[in-house]
Every structure is written in structure tokens, then in C-alpha cells.
C-alpha positions in Angstrom: -6.9 -16.0 -75.1 -9.0 -18.0 -77.4 -12.7 -18.2 -77.1 -12.7 -22.0 -76.6 -9.9 -21.3 -73.5 -12.8 -18.8 -72.2 -15.5 -21.3 -72.0 -13.1 -23.9 -69.7 -12.4 -21.4 -67.1 -14.2 -21.8 -63.6 -17.2 -20.1 -62.9 -18.0 -21.6 -59.5 -17.3 -18.4 -56.8 -13.8 -18.7 -55.2 -13.0 -19.5 -51.5 -12.7 -16.0 -50.7 -15.6 -14.8 -52.1 -18.6 -13.8 -49.5 -21.0 -14.4 -52.2 -20.8 -18.3 -51.5 -22.6 -19.7 -48.7 -20.3 -21.6 -46.7 -17.9 -18.6 -47.2 -20.7 -16.3 -45.2 -21.4 -19.3 -42.9 -17.9 -20.2 -41.8 -17.2 -16.2 -41.4 -20.0 -15.8 -39.3 -19.3 -18.4 -36.9 -15.8 -17.4 -36.5 -16.6 -13.6 -35.9 -19.0 -14.8 -32.7 -16.6 -16.9 -31.2 -13.4 -14.1 -32.0 -16.1 -11.4 -30.6 -16.8 -13.7 -27.6 -13.4 -13.9 -26.7 -12.9 -10.3 -27.6 -15.8 -9.3 -24.9 -14.2 -12.1 -22.3 -11.0 -10.5 -22.7 -12.5 -6.5 -22.7 -14.5 -8.0 -19.2 -11.1 -8.9 -17.6 -9.6 -5.8 -18.6 -12.2 -3.6 -17.4 -13.2 -5.4 -14.2 -12.3 -2.8 -12.0 -14.1 -0.1 -13.8 -16.8 -1.8 -13.9 -17.1 -2.5 -10.4 -17.0 1.0 -9.3 -19.7 1.8 -11.8 -21.5 -0.9 -10.2 -20.5 0.9 -7.1 -21.7 4.2 -8.0 -25.0 2.3 -8.7 -25.1 0.8 -5.4 -24.8 4.2 -3.7 -27.5 5.8 -6.2 -30.2 2.9 -5.2 -29.2 4.4 -1.6 -29.7 7.8 -2.5 -32.8 6.7 -4.4 -34.2 5.1 -1.5 -33.5 8.1 0.5 -35.9 10.3 -1.5 -38.9 7.9 -1.9 -38.7 7.6 1.8 -38.7 11.7 2.1 -41.6 11.4 -0.5 -44.2 9.9 1.8 -43.7 13.2 3.8 -42.7 15.7 1.7 -44.4 16.5 -1.3 -41.8 18.2 -3.2 -40.2 17.5 -6.5 -37.3 15.2 -6.7 -34.1 17.1 -7.1 -34.9 19.0 -4.4 -35.8 16.1 -1.5 -32.4 14.5 -3.6 -30.6 17.8 -2.1 -31.9 17.0 1.1 -30.9 13.5 1.3 -27.6 14.5 0.3 -27.3 17.6 2.8 -28.5 14.9 5.7 -25.6 12.5 4.6 -23.0 15.3 5.1 -24.1 16.8 8.2 -24.3 13.2 9.9 -20.4 12.5 8.9 -19.3 16.2 9.8 -21.1 15.6 12.4 -19.6 12.4 13.0 -15.7 13.4 12.6 -16.4 16.9 14.4 -17.6 14.9 17.7 -15.9 11.5 18.0 -12.3 13.1 15.2 -9.7 13.3 17.8 -10.6 10.5 20.2 -11.2 8.2 16.7 -8.2 8.6 15.5 -6.2 8.1 19.1 -8.2 4.6 19.1 -6.9 3.8 15.7 -3.2 4.1 16.6 -4.0 2.1 19.5 -6.0 -0.6 18.0 -3.0 -1.0 15.8 -0.2 -1.3 18.4 -2.4 -3.9 20.5 -3.3 -6.0 17.7 0.6 -6.3 16.6 1.1 -6.8 20.7 -1.2 -9.4 20.3 -0.3 -11.3 17.2 2.7 -11.2 19.3 2.0 -12.9 22.0 0.0 -15.6 20.2 2.9 -15.9 18.3 5.5 -16.8 21.0 3.0 -18.9 23.0 2.5 -21.1 19.0 6.4 -21.2 18.8 6.8 -22.3 22.7 4.4 -25.4 21.9 6.1 -25.9 18.8 3.4 -24.8 17.1 5.2 -22.4 14.6 8.8 -21.5 13.9 11.1 -19.7 15.7 11.3 -16.2 16.7 13.1 -14.5 14.1 10.4 -16.2 11.6 7.5 -14.7 13.3 8.8 -11.3 13.3 9.1 -11.4 9.7 6.4 -13.0 9.2 4.4 -10.4 11.6 6.0 -7.7 9.8 4.3 -8.7 6.6 1.1 -10.0 7.5 0.0 -7.0 9.7 2.0 -4.4 8.1 -0.7 -3.5 5.2 -3.3 -4.4 7.9 -1.9 -1.4 10.2 -2.0 1.0 7.2 -5.4 0.4 6.7 -6.7 0.4 10.2 -5.5 4.4 9.9 -8.2 5.4 7.7 -11.9 5.1 8.1 -12.5 4.3 4.2 -10.8 1.1 5.5 -14.0 -0.6 3.1 -12.5 0.9 -0.1 -9.9 0.3 -2.2 -9.0 3.7 -2.5 -9.9 7.0 -2.3 -9.9 7.7 -5.9 -12.1 5.1 -6.3 -14.7 6.1 -3.7 -14.8 9.4 -4.9 -16.0 8.0 -8.3 -18.5 5.8 -7.0 -20.1 9.1 -5.3 -19.7 10.9 -8.5 -21.1 8.3 -10.8 -24.4 7.3 -7.7 -25.3 11.1 -7.5 -25.3 11.6 -11.2 -27.6 8.2 -11.8 -29.6 9.2 -8.5 -30.4 12.5 -10.2 -32.4 11.4 -13.3 -32.4 7.2 -13.0 -34.8 7.1 -15.7 -32.3 8.9 -18.1 -30.0 6.2 -17.6 -32.8 3.1 -17.6 -34.1 4.7 -21.5 -30.4 4.7 -22.4 -30.1 1.1 -21.8 -33.7 0.1 -23.3 -32.5 1.9 -26.7 -29.9 -0.7 -26.6 -32.3 -3.3 -26.3 -34.2 -5.0 -29.6 -38.0 -3.6 -29.4 -39.7 -6.6 -28.4 -37.3 -7.1 -25.7 -37.9 -4.5 -24.5 -40.9 -4.5 -21.9 -39.4 -8.0 -20.8 -35.7 -5.9 -20.2 -37.9 -2.7 -18.7 -39.4 -5.0 -16.0 -36.3 -7.0 -14.9 -34.2 -3.4 -14.7 -37.2 -2.3 -12.5 -37.2 -5.4 -10.0 -33.7 -4.9 -9.8 -34.0 -1.1 -8.5 -36.8 -2.5 -6.2 -34.7 -5.3 -4.6 -31.1 -3.9 -4.1 -33.4 -0.6 -2.1 -34.8 -3.1 -0.2 -31.1 -5.1 0.1 -29.7 -1.9 0.9 -32.0 -0.6 3.4 -32.0 -3.5 5.7 -28.2 -3.4 5.4 -27.9 -0.2 6.8 -30.4 -0.7 9.4 -28.7 -3.7 10.2 -24.5 -1.9 10.3 -26.2 1.0 12.7 -27.9 -1.4 15.0 -25.2 -3.8 15.4 -22.5 -0.6 15.4 -24.4 1.0 18.6 -25.1 -2.6 20.2 -21.3 -2.9 19.8 -19.6 0.0 21.1 -22.4 0.4 23.7 -21.8 -2.7 25.5 -17.9 -3.0 24.9 -18.0 0.5 26.8 -20.2 -1.0 29.6 -17.7 -3.9 29.6 -15.1 -1.8 30.0 -13.1 -2.7 26.8 -10.9 -0.1 25.5 -11.4 1.5 22.4 -15.2 0.8 22.4 -16.1 3.6 20.2 -13.9 2.4 17.3 -14.4 -1.2 17.7 -18.0 -0.5 17.4 -17.3 1.9 14.1 -15.2 -1.2 12.6 -18.0 -3.3 13.4 -21.1 -1.6 11.9 -19.0 -0.6 8.7 -17.6 -4.3 8.4 -21.8 -5.4 8.9 -21.8 -4.2 5.0 -20.2 -7.5 3.7 -22.5 -10.3 6.0 -20.0 -13.3 7.2 -16.7 -12.3 6.9 -17.4 -8.8 8.3 -18.5 -10.3 11.3 -15.8 -12.8 11.9 -13.1 -9.7 11.1 -14.8 -7.9 14.0 -15.1 -10.3 16.2 -11.2 -11.1 15.8 -10.8 -7.5 16.6 -13.2 -7.6 19.3 -11.7 -10.5 21.5 -8.4 -9.6 20.5 -8.8 -5.9 22.1 -10.4 -7.3 24.9 -7.6 -9.8 26.2 -5.0 -6.9 26.0 -7.1 -5.1 28.9 -7.0 -8.5 30.6 -8.7 -12.5 30.8 -12.3 -11.4 32.5 -12.8 -8.4 29.8 -11.4 -10.8 26.9 -14.0 -12.8 28.3 -16.8 -10.3 28.1 -15.9 -9.6 24.7 -16.5 -12.6 23.5 -19.8 -12.6 25.6 -20.7 -9.7 23.9 -19.6 -10.8 20.4 -21.5 -13.8 20.7 -24.8 -12.6 22.5 -24.5 -9.6 19.5 -24.6 -12.1 16.8 -27.1 -14.4 18.5 -29.6 -11.4 18.3 -28.6 -10.6 14.6 -28.4 -13.8 12.7 -32.2 -14.7 14.8 -33.8 -11.6 15.3 -32.4 -9.1 13.1 -31.4 -11.0 9.9 -34.6 -12.6 9.6 -37.1 -9.9 10.2 -35.0 -7.7 7.6 -35.0 -10.5 5.5 -39.1 -10.8 5.4 -39.0 -7.1 3.9 -36.0 -7.6 1.2 -33.9 -10.0 -0.7 -33.8 -13.6 0.9 -30.0 -15.2 -0.3 -29.4 -18.2 1.3 -26.0 -17.8 3.7 -24.2 -20.4 1.7 -24.9 -18.6 -1.5 -23.5 -15.1 0.1 -20.4 -16.7 1.6 -19.6 -18.4 -1.7 -20.1 -15.1 -3.8 -17.9 -13.0 -1.3 -14.8 -15.8 -1.4 -15.2 -15.8 -5.3 -15.6 -12.2 -5.4 -12.9 -11.6 -2.9 -10.5 -14.0 -4.5 -11.2 -12.8 -8.1 -11.4 -9.0 -7.5 -10.0 -7.9 -4.0 -11.7 -5.8 -1.6 -14.3 -3.8 -3.8 -15.5 -7.3 -5.1 -16.1 -8.2 -1.7 -17.8 -5.2 -0.9 -19.8 -5.5 -3.4 -20.4 -9.1 -3.7 -23.7 -9.2 -1.8 -25.4 -6.9 -4.0 -24.2 -8.2 -7.3 -25.0 -11.7 -6.0 -28.9 -10.3 -5.3 -28.9 -8.7 -8.9 -28.0 -11.5 -10.6 -30.3 -13.6 -8.5 -33.2 -11.3 -9.9 -32.4 -12.0 -13.5 -32.0 -15.3 -13.3 -35.8 -15.8 -11.6 -37.4 -13.2 -14.3 -35.4 -14.5 -17.1 -37.3 -18.1 -15.2 -40.6 -16.8 -15.3 -40.7 -16.0 -18.9 -39.6 -18.9 -19.6 -42.5 -20.5 -17.4 -44.8 -17.7 -19.4 -43.5 -18.4 -22.8 -44.5 -22.4 -22.2 -47.9 -21.8 -20.6 -48.6 -20.6 -23.9 
């Protein structure tokens, strides 16, 4: 190649060279969008494990609340207080199963048969009135609608999607409750230095809100379950013990849990007679009134105040998208998002004031 030909060669960077500012800018944009799309896809694929991890954090908050409460009366190390809380919880559950296990198992089986019988009677009445299809179609519908529910009522852990998920939630929660600051420092390490103080404050506020929310929720569950069981027993409603337990468990899920327990309560009440059914309706209305006008406002003053419409909407969305586990964790997740948004708003206000 001659010297004149070499002088005529193009000397600008090629389009595929990273030295070109335009190429670097476009590559940066493409990388950002590709990373965002990959993160969304990964979130969708891993949503169930992420919910299990969040469930473990919820359980850890329960244990941490018990440890802090015990620390007010026992000035001993955190590990010992955590051990006491875990042992007391295990003893309570074992004692409850030991004292009522046989009775509860029999009542759960009876509850399944009662619900199927009541649903068949309701379907027959609707068929006679021309509201629903003919009886053969009704039987098929009942088989599909009540078959899965009948299996679920045979297990005490009805609120969890699978036993394996429950075990993982308990294990993760126990490990986090042992050394919460260890995991908190690990999260802070992943945040840029200038944002760490704000991030640490947000995490602390979330933990405090979670403890208050769960303490109030556990108090409401115990009170509502005990009141329901005692009132139904005095009214002569069958299976009062198991209905009280189910009502207490479902009280962890506001709104939807109350509706579900009410339907079960009224269905069982009418299976014993019209008068008993009306007693069940009266008991349900009374307990919900006490819970709505006394317990919830009292607990809300000490915990986090979530608007009912917001709570119900989040439960519908989480239940539709993520199933039973998402429905169970919708309330704590909404509370955490609320805290994060409030902290972000406060930081913006402080920045504007400065």
C-alpha cells in the first residue's frame, strides 16, 4: 500500500468501538433497559421464594417482639430470651394439640361433611327456584368447588400453601431473630455510603412497624377466636371449638378472613336448626362489631393505621397474583411499603427545606 493511500484512510472511531461517545451512551441505555427487564423477569420467576423469605422476616418480627417484651422483666442475654420465647411457643402449641387434638380432628372431619351437606341443600333450593342449573351440573360444581376446600380443612396449617414453605419460613425467621443486626449490616453494606444513614433509619422504622402490627394482630386473633368459641358453645352451635380456632387463624387476614369465618359459622349454625343458625348470625355480627369498633381502633392507636380499602385492595391483588401465601402476607407487605413511602416523602421535604 502506497503512502498516498494510507493518508486517505478514515481515522474516525468505528461504530463498534467503545471510544465513540455515542456508542458508549447507547450501550449504557441498552444495558439499563436490559437489566431492568431481566430484574422484572427474575422477580416474576422468584416471587414464591421471595414471599417465603418475607414470611420468615414476619416470623422473625414476632420472635423479636417477644424477646423485647421479655427483656422488660428479665435482664438476661438476648439469646436466652429468644430460647425462652421459642420454648414457650412450642409448649403452647404442643399443649393445645395434646388437650384438643382428638376433638379438633373429629370436628374438622365433621365440618367438611356439614359444609358439603349445606352447599347441596343451598344448590337444590337454587335449582328449584331456577337460579342455578340442573342438579347433575350442581353435583359436578360441588365436587370441584368443595373438593379442594375439604382437603384444606383437614389440616391445622390452612393458612400456608405447603408444609415445606412453612418449615422454611420458621427456619429463616429463627435465624434472623438470632442476630438481626448481622443481616441489617449486610443490607447496609450493599447501599452506597451516602445513603446508608437514611436506609438504616428506614429499616429500623419498618422493623418497629412490623412488631407493632404483628403484636396487635396476634392480640386480635386470640381475642376473636376465644370470643367466637365461647359464644358458639353457649349458643349450642356444633363444632364451636374448631370454629373458634379457624376464626382466630383467619383473623390474621382482615376483611377476607372475617367473611370466610362468618360463612363457615353461619353454615354450621343452620345445620343444627333455624334457631341455632340465627344465633350464629347474631354472634358473628356482635363479634365483628366489637372487633371493628373496639379492638381494631384500640390496636390501631398502638400500631400502624392502614385504611380498610387499601388493605382489602392489597389483599385482592396479592391473592390474585401470588395465591394463598401472598394473601396471608398482603397486610405486612402493605405496611412496609407504606413506611418506605413515608420515609421517602420525609426525606424529600427535608431536602426542599434545606
